[in-house]
LOKETOR-619489 format. One line per field, with one value per residue (C-alpha): z, x, y; residue number from 1; residue in three letters. Coordinates in steps of 0.5 Angstrom, whole numbers. Each point is the difference from the previous one (the first is absolute). Example, Ala and Ser with C-alpha at 12.3 -4.5 7.8 and 13.67 -1.06 7.14 Angstrom:
<rs>
pz: (16;-2) .
px: (25;2) .
py: (-9;7) .
pos: (1;2) .
code: (ALA;SER) .
</rs>
This chain:
<rs>
pz: (233;-7;-4;-3;-7;-1;3;-4;-7;3;1;-7;-3;3;-2;-7;0;2;-5;-5;2;0;-7;-4;2;1;-7;-6;-5;-7;-7;-6;-7;-6;-8;-6;-5;2;-2;6;-4;-1;6;0;6;-5;-6;4;2;-7;-3;-7;-1;3;-5;3;3;0;4;7;6;6;5;-2;1;6;3;-3;4;6;0;-4;-7;-3;-6;-2;1;-4;-1;0;-6;-4;-1;4;4;1;3;4;3;2;4;4;1;0;-5;-7;-4;-1;8;1;-6;-5;-6;-5;0;-1;6;7;6;5;6;4;-1;6;-1;4;0;3;5;2;1;5;4;1;-6;-4;-7;-7;-7;-5;-8;-5;2;-6;1;-6;1;7;4;7;6;0;4;6;0;5;-5;-7;-6;-6;-7;-5;-5;-3;1;-4;1;1;4;2;4;7;4;7;5;-6;-2;-7;1;-6;1;-4;-2;-2;3;4;3;2;3;4;3;2;3;4;3;2;4;3;3;2;3;7;-2;-2;-8;-6;-7;-7;-5;-8;-5;-7;-3;-5;-2;-7;-3;3;1;5;4;-4;4;-3;-7;-3;5;-3;-6;-6;4;-3;3;-1;-4;3;-3;1;-4;-6;3;-1;6;-2;0;-5;-5;-4;-6;2;7;-1;-4;3;2;6;0;-1;7;0;-4;2;-2;2;6;3;4;3;3;4;1;4;4;2;2;4;3;2;3;5;2;2;5;2;2;4;4;2;1;5;3;-2;-4;5;2;-8;-4;-7;-6;-7;-6;-7;-2;-5;-5;-8;-6;-4;-7;3;-3;-5;6;3;5;6;2;-2;3;-2;5;-2;1;7;3;4;5;7;6;7;5;8;4;6;-4;0;-7;-5;-8;1;-6;0;-6;3;-4;3;-3;0;4;6;1;4;5;1;2;4;4;1;3;5;-3;-1;-7;-2;-3;-7;-2;-5;1;5;5;-2;7;0;-6;2;7;-3;4;-2;-4;-5;-5;-7;-6;-5;-1;-5;-5;-4;-5;-2;-7;0;-5;-6;2;-4;5;2;7;2;7;2;5;1;5;1;-6;-5;-3;-3;-3;-2;-5;1;-7;-3;2;-6;4;6;2;4;2;4;2;4;-6;-5;4;-7;-1;-7;-1;2;2;1;-6;1;2;4;5;1;7;1;-3;5;6;-2;-2;7;3;-4;3;7;0;-4;5;6;-2;-2;-7;-4;-6;3;-3;0;-5;-7;-5;-7;-3;3;1;-6;-7;-3;-1;4;-3;2;-6;-8;1;-7;2;7;1;8;0;6;-2;-5;-5;-5;-7;1;3;2;-1;7;-3;-3;-7;-2;-2;2;-3;-1;4;-3;5;6;7;6;6;6;-1;5;6;0;-8;-5;-7;-6;-2;-7;-2;-6;-5;3;-1;0;-6;1;-6;-4;3;-1;8;-1;-6;2;-5;6;3;6;2;6;0;7;2;7;-1;2;-5;0;-6;-3;-7;-2;-3;6;-5;-7;-4;-8;-4;-5;-2;6;7;7;4;7;1;4;-3;4;6;-2;-1;-7;-3;-8;-3;-8;-4;-8;-1;7;5;7;6;7;4;8;1;6;0;4;7;2;2;-2;-3;-3;-7;-3;-7;-3;-5;1;-3;0;-4;6;1;7;4;7;4;7;0;-2;-7;-3;-7;-4;-7;-6;-4;-7;-3;3;-3;-5;-3;4;0;-4;5;7;7;2;7;1;-7;-7;-5;-6;-3;5;3;2;-4;6;2;-3;7;3;3;7;6;7;3;-1;5;-4;-6;-1;-6;1;-6;3;3;7;0) .
px: (95;1;-6;1;1;-6;-4;3;-2;-7;-1;3;-4;-6;1;1;-7;-3;4;-2;-8;0;4;-1;-7;-4;3;-1;5;-1;1;-1;0;-1;1;2;-5;-6;-6;-6;-4;5;-2;-5;-4;-2;-1;-5;-3;-1;-3;-2;4;6;6;5;-5;5;5;2;3;-2;4;-2;-7;1;3;-7;-4;4;0;-2;0;0;-4;2;8;4;7;1;6;-1;8;4;5;-4;-6;6;2;-7;-1;6;-1;-8;2;-1;6;1;1;4;5;-2;-4;3;3;7;1;3;-4;2;3;-2;-7;-4;-4;-4;7;4;-6;-1;8;0;-6;4;-2;4;-1;2;-1;0;0;-1;1;1;2;4;6;1;5;1;-4;-7;-1;-4;1;4;1;-1;1;-2;3;2;-5;-5;5;-2;-4;5;6;0;5;-2;3;0;0;4;5;-1;-2;-1;-7;-3;-7;-6;0;-6;1;7;-4;-5;6;3;-6;-2;7;-1;-6;3;6;-5;-6;1;1;-5;2;-2;1;-1;1;0;-1;2;-6;-3;4;3;4;-5;3;-4;4;1;-6;-5;3;-7;-5;-6;2;-5;-4;-2;-3;-7;-1;-1;-3;6;5;-2;-1;7;3;-1;7;2;-3;-3;-4;-6;-1;-6;-3;3;-6;1;2;-6;-1;0;6;7;7;7;3;7;0;6;-2;-5;4;5;-6;-1;7;0;-7;4;6;-6;-2;6;1;-7;1;6;-3;-5;5;4;-7;1;-6;-4;4;3;-3;0;-1;1;-1;4;4;-5;-5;2;-4;-1;-2;-5;0;5;5;5;3;-2;1;-6;-7;-4;-3;4;6;-2;-3;3;-1;-1;0;0;0;1;-4;0;-5;-5;-2;0;-2;-2;-1;2;-2;3;6;6;7;7;2;-4;4;6;-5;-4;6;3;-7;-1;7;-2;4;-2;-1;5;-4;4;-4;-5;-4;-5;0;-5;-2;-7;-1;3;-4;-6;0;-4;5;0;4;2;-5;5;8;5;4;7;4;6;3;6;6;0;-8;-6;-5;0;-1;-7;-4;-7;-5;-4;-6;-5;-4;4;7;3;7;4;6;5;0;-5;-7;-3;2;-4;-4;-6;-3;-6;3;-6;-4;6;5;4;1;-3;-3;3;-5;4;-3;-7;-5;-4;6;1;-1;4;6;-1;0;6;4;-2;2;7;1;-1;4;6;0;-1;6;4;1;6;4;7;6;3;-5;2;-1;-3;3;7;1;-3;1;-3;-7;-6;-5;-5;1;0;1;-2;3;0;2;0;1;-3;-4;0;-4;3;2;-4;3;-5;1;-1;0;-7;3;-2;7;0;5;2;5;4;3;0;0;-3;6;1;3;2;-3;-6;-1;-1;4;1;6;3;5;3;-6;-6;-3;-6;-4;-4;-4;0;-5;0;1;7;2;7;-2;1;5;0;1;2;0;2;1;2;4;5;5;3;5;4;-3;-7;-6;-4;-6;0;-5;1;6;5;-4;-4;0;4;3;3;5;6;7;5;-4;-1;-7;-1;-5;-1;-5;0;-4;1;7;2;2;1;3;2;4;2;7;-1;-3;-6;1;-3;-7;-7;0;-5;3;-3;1;-2;0;-3;-3;7;4;3;1;1;1;-3;2;-3;-2;7;2;6;0;-2;1;-3;-6;1;-7;-7;-3;-5;-3;-4;5;-3;2;-4;4;3;3;6;1;1;-1;-1;5;5;-1;7;7;2;-7;2;-1;-4;-6;-1;2;-3;-6;-5;-4;-4;1;-3;-1;-1;-2;4;6;2;4) .
py: (-28;-3;-3;-7;0;-4;5;6;-4;-1;7;2;-5;3;7;-3;-4;7;4;-5;0;8;1;-7;-3;7;2;-4;-2;2;-3;4;-4;3;-2;4;2;-4;3;0;-5;-5;-4;-6;3;6;-4;-4;6;2;-6;1;6;-3;1;-6;-5;-5;3;-3;4;-4;3;7;-2;-3;7;3;-5;0;8;6;1;7;0;7;1;4;3;8;-2;-6;-1;-5;4;6;-5;-3;6;2;-7;2;7;1;6;2;0;8;-1;-6;1;-6;2;-5;-7;3;4;-3;0;6;-3;6;-2;-2;-6;-6;-4;6;1;-7;-1;6;-3;-7;-4;-4;2;-4;1;-6;0;5;8;3;7;1;-4;2;-5;-2;-1;2;7;-1;-8;-4;-5;0;-6;4;1;6;3;-6;-5;-7;-6;-5;0;7;3;3;5;-3;7;3;-6;-3;-8;-5;-3;-6;-1;4;6;1;-7;3;6;-5;-4;6;3;-7;0;7;-2;-6;4;6;-4;2;7;5;1;3;-3;3;-5;3;-6;1;-3;1;5;-1;-3;-5;-7;-5;-5;-6;-4;5;0;-3;2;3;-3;2;5;6;7;2;7;7;6;4;-4;4;7;3;4;8;2;-5;5;-6;3;-5;2;4;-6;-6;-5;-5;-7;-4;-4;-8;-1;-3;2;-2;3;0;-7;1;6;-4;-6;5;3;-8;-1;7;-3;-6;4;4;-7;-2;6;-1;-7;1;5;-5;-5;5;2;7;1;3;5;2;5;-2;5;-2;4;2;6;2;-3;-2;0;-6;3;5;7;-3;0;-5;3;4;8;3;1;-5;-5;-6;4;4;-6;-5;-6;2;-6;1;-5;1;-6;5;4;-5;0;-5;1;8;4;7;5;6;3;-3;3;-2;5;-2;-6;3;4;-7;-3;5;1;-7;-1;5;6;7;1;6;6;0;-6;1;-7;-2;-6;-5;-1;3;-4;-7;1;2;7;6;5;5;-3;3;0;1;0;3;-4;3;-4;4;-1;-4;0;-5;-2;3;1;8;3;0;1;-3;1;-6;-1;-6;1;5;2;6;-1;6;0;7;3;-4;3;-4;-6;1;-6;-1;-7;-2;-6;-3;0;-1;-4;-2;8;0;6;7;5;6;3;-3;6;-5;-1;7;0;-6;3;6;-4;-4;6;2;-6;0;7;-2;-6;3;5;-4;-4;6;-3;2;-2;-1;3;-7;-3;-2;6;-3;6;0;-8;-3;2;-6;3;-3;-5;6;4;-2;-7;-4;-7;-3;-7;-3;-7;-2;-6;-5;1;-5;3;6;7;5;7;4;7;-1;1;-8;-1;-7;-5;-7;-4;-5;-5;4;-2;4;0;4;7;4;4;-5;1;-5;0;-4;-4;1;-6;3;-3;3;7;4;3;6;2;6;6;7;2;-4;4;4;6;5;5;-4;-8;-4;-7;-4;-7;-3;-6;-5;-2;-7;1;7;0;1;4;2;3;3;3;1;-1;2;6;3;-3;0;-6;-1;-5;-2;-1;-3;1;8;3;3;4;1;4;0;5;-1;0;3;-4;2;-4;1;-5;-1;0;-5;-7;-2;-3;-6;0;4;6;5;3;6;2;7;5;7;6;4;-6;-3;-8;-3;-6;0;-6;-1;7;3;2;-4;2;6;3;4;-3;2;-1;-2;-6;2;-6;-5;-7;-5;-6;0;0;-6;-1;-4;-1;4;-5;5;4;4;7;1;-2;-4;-3;-7;-3;-6;0;2;-5;2;2;6;3;5;4;7;5;8;4;7;1;4;6) .
pos: (1;2;3;4;5;6;7;8;9;10;11;12;13;14;15;16;17;18;19;20;21;22;23;24;25;26;27;28;29;30;31;32;33;34;35;36;37;38;39;40;41;42;43;44;45;46;47;48;49;50;51;52;53;54;55;56;57;58;59;60;61;62;63;64;65;66;67;68;69;70;71;72;73;74;75;76;77;78;79;80;81;82;83;84;85;86;87;88;89;90;91;92;93;94;95;96;97;98;99;100;101;102;103;104;105;106;107;108;109;110;111;112;113;114;115;116;117;118;119;120;121;122;123;124;125;126;127;128;129;130;131;132;133;134;135;136;137;138;139;140;141;142;143;144;145;146;147;148;149;150;151;152;153;154;155;156;157;158;159;160;161;162;163;164;165;166;167;168;169;170;171;172;173;174;175;176;177;178;179;180;181;182;183;184;185;186;187;188;189;190;191;192;193;194;195;196;197;198;199;200;201;202;203;204;205;206;207;208;209;210;211;212;213;214;215;216;217;218;219;220;221;222;223;224;225;226;227;228;229;230;231;232;233;234;235;236;237;238;239;240;241;242;243;244;245;246;247;248;249;250;251;252;253;254;255;256;257;258;259;260;261;262;263;264;265;266;267;268;269;270;271;272;273;274;275;276;277;278;279;280;281;282;283;284;285;286;287;288;289;290;291;292;293;294;295;296;297;298;299;300;301;302;303;304;305;306;307;308;309;310;311;312;313;314;315;316;317;318;319;320;321;322;323;324;325;326;327;328;329;330;331;332;333;334;335;336;337;338;339;340;341;342;343;344;345;346;347;348;349;350;351;352;353;354;355;356;357;358;359;360;361;362;363;364;365;366;367;368;369;370;371;372;373;374;375;376;377;378;379;380;381;382;383;384;385;386;387;388;389;390;391;392;393;394;395;396;397;398;399;400;401;402;403;404;405;406;407;408;409;410;411;412;413;414;415;416;417;418;419;420;421;422;423;424;425;426;427;428;429;430;431;432;433;434;435;436;437;438;439;440;441;442;443;444;445;446;447;448;449;450;451;452;453;454;455;456;457;458;459;460;461;462;463;464;465;466;467;468;469;470;471;472;473;474;475;476;477;478;479;480;481;482;483;484;485;486;487;488;489;490;491;492;493;494;495;496;497;498;499;500;501;502;503;504;505;506;507;508;509;510;511;512;513;514;515;516;517;518;519;520;521;522;523;524;525;526;527;528;529;530;531;532;533;534;535;536;537;538;539;540;541;542;543;544;545;546;547;548;549;550;551;552;553;554;555;556;557;558;559;560;561;562;563;564;565;566;567;568;569;570;571;572;573;574;575;576;577;578;579;580;581;582;583;584;585;586;587;588;589;590;591;592;593;594;595;596;597;598;599;600;601;602;603;604;605;606;607;608;609;610;611;612;613;614;615;616;617;618;619;620;621;622;623;624;625;626;627;628;629;630;631;632;633;634;635;636;637;638;639;640;641;642;643;644;645;646;647;648;649;650;651;652;653;654;655;656;657;658;659;660;661;662;663;664;665;666;667;668;669) .
code: (MET;LYS;ARG;PRO;LEU;ALA;ALA;ILE;LEU;LEU;ALA;VAL;CYS;ALA;LEU;PHE;MET;ILE;SER;ARG;SER;VAL;LEU;GLY;GLU;THR;ARG;PRO;ASN;PHE;LEU;PHE;VAL;TYR;THR;ASP;ASP;GLN;ARG;TRP;ASP;ALA;MET;SER;VAL;VAL;GLN;ARG;GLU;HIS;GLY;GLU;ARG;ALA;ARG;PHE;PRO;TRP;ILE;GLN;THR;PRO;ASN;MET;ASP;ARG;LEU;ALA;ALA;GLU;GLY;VAL;ARG;PHE;ARG;ASN;ALA;PHE;VAL;VAL;ASN;SER;LEU;CYS;ALA;PRO;SER;ARG;ALA;SER;PHE;LEU;THR;GLY;CYS;TYR;GLY;TYR;LEU;ASN;GLY;VAL;VAL;ASN;ASN;HIS;THR;GLU;PHE;PRO;VAL;THR;ASN;VAL;THR;TYR;ALA;THR;LEU;LEU;GLN;LYS;ALA;GLY;TYR;VAL;THR;GLY;TYR;ILE;GLY;LYS;TRP;HIS;MET;GLY;LYS;GLN;SER;GLY;GLN;ARG;PRO;GLY;PHE;SER;TYR;SER;ALA;SER;PHE;VAL;GLY;GLN;GLY;LYS;TYR;VAL;ASP;CYS;PRO;PHE;GLU;ILE;ASN;GLY;LYS;SER;THR;GLU;THR;LYS;GLY;TRP;VAL;ASP;ASP;VAL;SER;ALA;ASP;PHE;ALA;LEU;ASN;PHE;ILE;ARG;GLU;ASN;LYS;ASP;LYS;PRO;PHE;LEU;LEU;ALA;VAL;GLY;LEU;LYS;SER;PRO;HIS;GLY;PRO;ARG;THR;PRO;PRO;GLN;ARG;LEU;ALA;THR;PHE;TYR;ALA;ASN;GLU;GLN;ALA;HIS;THR;VAL;PRO;ASN;LEU;SER;ILE;PRO;ALA;ILE;TYR;LEU;ASN;ALA;PRO;ASP;TYR;ALA;THR;ALA;GLN;PRO;THR;PRO;PRO;GLY;LEU;VAL;ALA;LYS;THR;ASP;LEU;ASP;TYR;HIS;ARG;CYS;ILE;HIS;ALA;ALA;ASP;GLU;GLU;LEU;GLY;LYS;LEU;LEU;ASP;GLU;LEU;ASP;LYS;LEU;GLY;LEU;ALA;ASP;ASN;THR;PHE;VAL;ILE;PHE;THR;SER;ASP;ASN;GLY;TYR;TYR;LEU;GLY;GLU;HIS;ARG;LEU;GLY;ASP;LYS;ARG;SER;ALA;TYR;GLU;GLU;SER;MET;ARG;VAL;PRO;MET;LEU;VAL;ARG;TYR;PRO;LYS;LEU;GLY;VAL;LYS;GLY;LYS;LEU;VAL;ASP;THR;ALA;ALA;ILE;ASN;ILE;ASP;ILE;ALA;PRO;THR;ILE;VAL;ASP;TYR;ALA;GLY;ILE;PRO;VAL;PRO;PRO;GLN;ILE;GLN;GLY;ARG;SER;TRP;ARG;PRO;LEU;LEU;GLU;GLY;ASN;PRO;THR;ASP;TRP;ARG;ARG;ALA;PHE;PHE;TYR;CYS;PHE;TYR;TYR;GLU;THR;LYS;PHE;ARG;THR;PRO;THR;MET;MET;ALA;VAL;ARG;ASN;GLU;SER;ALA;LYS;LEU;VAL;LYS;TYR;PRO;GLY;HIS;ASP;GLU;TRP;THR;GLU;LEU;PHE;ASP;VAL;LYS;ALA;ASP;PRO;TYR;GLU;ILE;LYS;ASN;LEU;VAL;HIS;ASP;SER;GLY;TYR;SER;ASP;LEU;ARG;GLN;GLN;MET;GLU;ALA;GLU;TYR;SER;LYS;GLU;SER;ALA;ALA;ILE;GLY;PHE;GLU;ILE;PRO;VAL;PHE;ALA;ASP;ASN;PRO;LYS;LYS;ASP;ASP;PRO;VAL;PRO;PRO;ALA;THR;GLN;ALA;CYS;VAL;LEU;ASP;TYR;GLN;PHE;GLU;LYS;ASP;ALA;GLY;ASP;LYS;ILE;VAL;ASP;ALA;SER;GLY;ASN;SER;ASN;ASN;ALA;THR;ALA;HIS;GLY;LEU;GLN;LEU;VAL;ASP;GLY;HIS;ASP;GLY;HIS;LYS;ALA;LEU;GLN;PHE;ASP;GLY;GLN;THR;SER;ILE;ASP;VAL;GLY;LYS;SER;LYS;SER;LEU;SER;PRO;ILE;THR;PRO;GLY;TRP;THR;VAL;GLU;ILE;THR;PHE;GLN;SER;GLN;LYS;PRO;ASP;GLY;ILE;LEU;LEU;ALA;HIS;GLY;GLY;ALA;SER;ASN;GLY;TYR;CYS;LEU;TYR;LEU;LYS;ASP;GLY;LYS;PRO;ALA;TRP;ALA;VAL;ARG;ALA;GLY;ARG;SER;LEU;SER;THR;VAL;ARG;SER;SER;GLU;PRO;LEU;SER;GLU;GLY;TRP;HIS;THR;LEU;ALA;ALA;LYS;PHE;THR;ALA;ASP;HIS;GLN;MET;MET;LEU;VAL;LEU;ASP;GLY;LYS;GLN;ILE;ALA;SER;GLY;LYS;LEU;ARG;ASP;PHE;ILE;SER;LYS;ASP;PRO;ASN;LYS;GLY;LEU;GLN;ILE;GLY;ALA;ASN;ARG;GLY;SER;PRO;VAL;SER;THR;ASP;GLU;HIS;LEU;PRO;GLN;PHE;THR;GLY;ARG;VAL;GLU;SER;VAL;ARG;ILE;PHE;ASN;TYR;ALA;THR;PRO) .
</rs>
């Protein structure tokens, strides 16, 4: 007997509802949102908690605060490698970079990796990835995700092209607004299915460009000083490392307001997503995680990046909300690390956590169950080509930190982070802390062995990949233009080769850095000093810049009697050294390509001259004589208003942007 079509349809619908009940309502949805380069304390809930110690008491992040109030805030959350792509790979895999294959920003994510997305997709979840992926220049649909709307590399803040499931598509508007719109559509289209959605926001990564609606937000606000602003990172090899005194408290100083404006905009995007969950009735069954891929220095330890193992770099915001936990405003002080996110998602999805995952599910911490949680964790950063931060490993527990630098035992650091949260006093040689040193050495060995740590063969090799000497050796001048200091340029090398800027403006550089704009009439004048005397058998100058005209003086020291000059002629770099009547010059045969470049010019003890562009030698020649007399004229950047060093140096002043200038009193072999 044939059953009526209506009865068949009713039966199918009933089966669907049963399936939906089992597979959907008993398993949570997941919304994972993260920013790029947001410090752990760049949330107003943390600033209020700090009270008089607050560095940025005026910042406003109401939606992050809302998540903290409605869920759980981890007050000691860290990344195991403070760099964008490695941290994102650890989010996905729950593993350290030496296992998942990503230890720098220029490596693509191996598509064969097991991730929380691949596991949930196999278990019936609809998976989506929106926004910034940033694994080298990796293109195409994001692996493990049913749907992706993402951009390649760093993208750009305005009108950024996205790839929709791998197909390039033009977009209009501010990039994180666009990402939020894609995310809202994904939630609406999949509201009746169990879904996993990861949203990678570009903010506040540089070059920081907040949306126009926030262009003047926080106008004229200033940051409060913290003690470690004047304490140099040990690997900078600053001559005043041992004598530098903490910055006095209670002062105010300029800060990067666009950094905080971008974070406020990211907070707005988070609010849109939370509001949509409420509107669709999904909030109670959606597990929300918010964090950042790494922290960021805003002048602490004389730094303006991330990468290294001080607290400002390692610590990140970490918020969780899942209403079915029945907790609100819960604070967890136990250490949470970024490799815990993948096993937590997999665990709450009801999927067995694969044994190769190195992180741990937060379930016992979130639900208040007894647990033998980690007491320490291992941190590792690997040197990356074209960047000055060296390879380092660290172990951190609830009260102390030990940092090691392979090949540089003299840089070893030991901090009592409970008593010294700004990491001002290195205790490694203090006999009063020998017991702490011994304890932390044992922790280091234990944690390193527990994860099977190694420096992988695919990590960048500083000796092989970077013929430009790192800043950690005989650096006599180091200008990093990360903040607006008016007409004063401060030397970070510790040699006090400070300078005066004439008419320069602070603008965006590349990869999140700042730069100074030279307009063909502006320059920097550096006074004479003993440390800048080029009477030496080894000398290297290095400049990171973007040229806007084919001809111009990059920097010059001295003139027609003694000195040197680095310049562009017809777009081709040239390097001239004058020693009395002897002139030696090397020139590139090819003009520069558009964009940013790092150019190093050097002469060496074996009478060689060379030009190195972006890590590759482009010109070389013989140095006829070393400079034997200190030039009468001081160093100028962007100009040479004295007598020319070179016969073909009658060129205009430089037009373009300069991000950094460094000088080294030695030459590499």
